[in-house]
C-alpha positions as CSV (number, residue, x, y, z in Angstrom):
1,M,26.7,142.3,44.7
2,T,30.4,142.3,44.8
3,D,30.5,144.8,47.6
4,P,28.9,142.5,50.2
5,Y,31.2,139.6,49.2
6,V,34.3,141.7,49.3
7,T,33.2,143.1,52.7
8,M,32.5,139.5,53.9
9,L,35.9,138.2,52.5
10,T,37.7,141.2,54.0
11,A,36.1,140.6,57.4
12,L,36.8,136.9,57.3
13,S,40.4,137.3,56.1
14,S,40.9,140.0,58.8
15,A,39.5,137.7,61.4
16,F,41.7,134.8,60.3
17,L,44.7,137.0,60.1
18,G,44.0,138.5,63.5
19,G,43.4,135.1,65.0
20,G,46.6,133.8,63.4
21,V,48.6,136.7,64.7
22,A,47.0,136.2,68.2
23,L,47.8,132.4,68.1
24,L,51.4,133.2,67.0
25,G,51.7,135.7,69.8
26,V,50.4,133.2,72.4
27,F,52.7,130.5,71.0
28,L,55.8,132.8,71.2
29,T,54.8,134.0,74.7
30,N,54.3,130.4,75.9
31,R,57.6,129.3,74.4
32,S,59.4,132.3,76.0
33,N,57.8,131.6,79.4
34,T,58.7,127.9,79.1
35,D,62.4,128.7,78.3
36,R,62.5,131.2,81.2
37,L,61.0,128.7,83.6
38,R,63.5,126.0,82.5
39,I,66.4,128.4,83.0
40,Q,65.0,129.4,86.4
41,L,64.6,125.8,87.5
42,E,68.1,124.9,86.3
43,H,69.5,127.9,88.3
44,E,67.5,126.9,91.4
45,S,68.7,123.3,91.0
46,Q,72.4,124.4,90.7
47,Q,71.9,126.7,93.7
48,K,70.5,123.9,95.8
49,K,73.3,121.6,94.8
50,A,75.9,124.3,95.7
51,D,74.2,124.9,99.0
52,L,74.2,121.1,99.7
53,L,77.9,120.8,98.8
54,R,78.8,123.8,100.9
55,S,76.9,122.4,103.8
56,R,78.6,119.0,103.4
57,G,82.0,120.6,103.0
58,E,81.5,122.5,106.2
59,E,80.5,119.3,108.0
60,L,83.5,117.5,106.5
61,Y,85.8,120.3,107.7
62,E,84.3,120.3,111.2
63,L,84.4,116.5,111.6
64,S,88.0,116.4,110.3
65,E,89.0,119.0,112.8
66,K,87.6,116.9,115.6
67,W,89.1,113.8,114.2
68,L,92.6,115.3,114.0
69,N,92.3,116.8,117.5
70,M,91.3,113.4,118.8
71,F,94.4,111.9,117.2
72,A,96.6,114.6,118.6
73,A,95.3,114.0,122.1
74,Y,95.6,110.2,121.8
75,Y,99.1,110.3,120.5
76,L,100.2,113.0,122.9
77,R,99.2,110.7,125.8
78,R,101.3,107.9,124.3
79,S,104.3,110.2,123.9
80,F,104.0,111.0,127.6
81,V,104.1,107.3,128.4
82,M,107.2,107.0,126.2
83,Q,108.7,109.9,128.2
84,G,107.8,108.2,131.5
85,K,105.4,111.0,132.5
86,L,102.4,108.6,132.5
87,T,102.0,104.9,133.0
88,Y,100.2,102.9,130.3
89,N,97.2,102.4,132.7
90,Q,96.9,106.1,133.3
91,C,97.0,106.7,129.6
92,L,94.3,104.1,129.0
93,D,92.2,105.6,131.7
94,M,92.5,109.0,130.0
95,D,91.5,107.3,126.7
96,I,88.4,106.0,128.3
97,E,87.5,109.4,129.8
98,E,88.2,111.1,126.4
99,G,86.1,108.5,124.6
100,N,83.2,109.2,126.8
101,K,83.3,112.9,125.9
102,A,84.1,112.4,122.2
103,S,81.3,113.2,119.8
104,G,81.1,112.9,116.1
105,N,80.7,110.2,113.6
106,F,84.2,109.9,112.1
107,V,83.1,107.2,109.7
108,R,81.1,109.9,108.1
109,I,84.3,111.6,107.0
110,V,85.1,108.8,104.7
111,M,81.5,108.9,103.3
112,L,81.7,112.7,102.7
113,V,85.0,112.3,101.0
114,D,83.9,109.5,98.8
115,V,80.5,110.9,97.9
116,Y,80.8,114.7,97.8
117,F,84.6,115.5,97.7
118,P,86.5,112.8,95.9
119,A,89.2,115.3,95.0
120,T,90.2,115.2,98.7
121,R,90.6,111.4,98.8
122,T,94.3,111.4,98.2
123,A,94.9,113.9,101.0
124,H,92.7,111.9,103.3
125,E,94.6,108.7,102.5
126,E,97.9,110.5,103.4
127,I,96.5,111.0,106.9
128,T,95.5,107.3,107.1
129,K,98.9,106.1,105.9
130,A,100.8,108.3,108.4
131,R,98.5,107.1,111.1
132,E,99.3,103.5,110.2
133,E,103.0,104.2,110.6
134,L,102.4,105.9,114.0
135,N,100.4,102.9,115.1
136,K,103.2,100.5,114.2
137,I,105.6,102.5,116.4
138,E,103.0,102.5,119.2
139,I,102.5,98.7,118.9
140,T,106.2,98.1,119.1
141,F,106.6,100.3,122.1
142,K,103.6,98.8,123.8
143,R,105.0,95.3,123.4
144,A,108.3,96.5,124.9
145,Y,106.5,98.3,127.7
146,E,104.5,95.2,128.5
147,S,107.6,93.1,128.6
148,G,109.1,95.4,131.2
149,D,111.1,97.9,129.1
150,T,109.3,101.1,130.1
151,D,111.9,103.5,128.6
152,G,110.4,104.7,125.4
153,G,113.2,107.1,124.5
154,Q,114.2,105.1,121.4
155,F,110.6,105.3,120.1
156,L,109.9,108.9,120.9
157,A,111.8,110.6,118.0
158,P,110.2,108.5,115.2
159,Y,106.8,108.8,117.0
160,V,107.0,112.6,117.1
161,R,108.0,112.7,113.4
162,C,105.0,110.6,112.5
163,Q,102.8,112.9,114.6
164,K,104.1,115.9,112.7
165,T,103.5,114.1,109.4
166,I,99.8,113.5,110.5
167,E,99.5,117.2,111.5
168,Q,100.8,118.4,108.2
169,A,98.7,115.9,106.2
170,G,95.7,117.0,108.2
171,E,96.3,120.7,107.5
172,N,96.7,119.9,103.8
173,F,93.5,117.9,103.8
174,K,91.6,120.8,105.5
175,L,93.0,123.3,103.1
176,L,91.9,121.1,100.2
177,V,88.4,120.9,101.7
178,L,88.3,124.7,102.0
179,E,89.4,125.1,98.4
180,N,86.6,122.8,97.3
181,I,84.1,124.7,99.3
182,R,85.3,128.1,98.0
183,A,85.1,126.8,94.4
184,L,81.3,126.3,94.7
């Protein structure tokens, strides 16, 4: 009589032990799969973020290049007026023609700097400050020009210095954008 009970207890204990081992195996497999999936999703999320930042950085660089080229052309025309090579009306006509061709959303530059690349904000502000100085010289010259003093010789040297400052600040800004892109 003890033989059938031992056999039954052995069979039941084997079943419970086998089921327990199977459940433990399923639990460990599921936990491992969940961890792997979490790591994979984190990696994909980081990759998407890096791709987005890279894309926005390339856009910022491209828009900045257009913006700086537009400044260069704009200020070059004014320096020609200061040199007597153009009249102010000719310069303004060229501005209108250039404005009709210009493309790009330059306000977006500020948004891209503020949202995606705040580390470049100071370099961007350097361009803006230099541009403000250049505009002051231009306004002073324009007032003199409108009052009949068309000789802009006295304005030309400081104007060209400010232009060079903008160019250098622009190059620094673009290099900083490139460094941020490469760091991704």
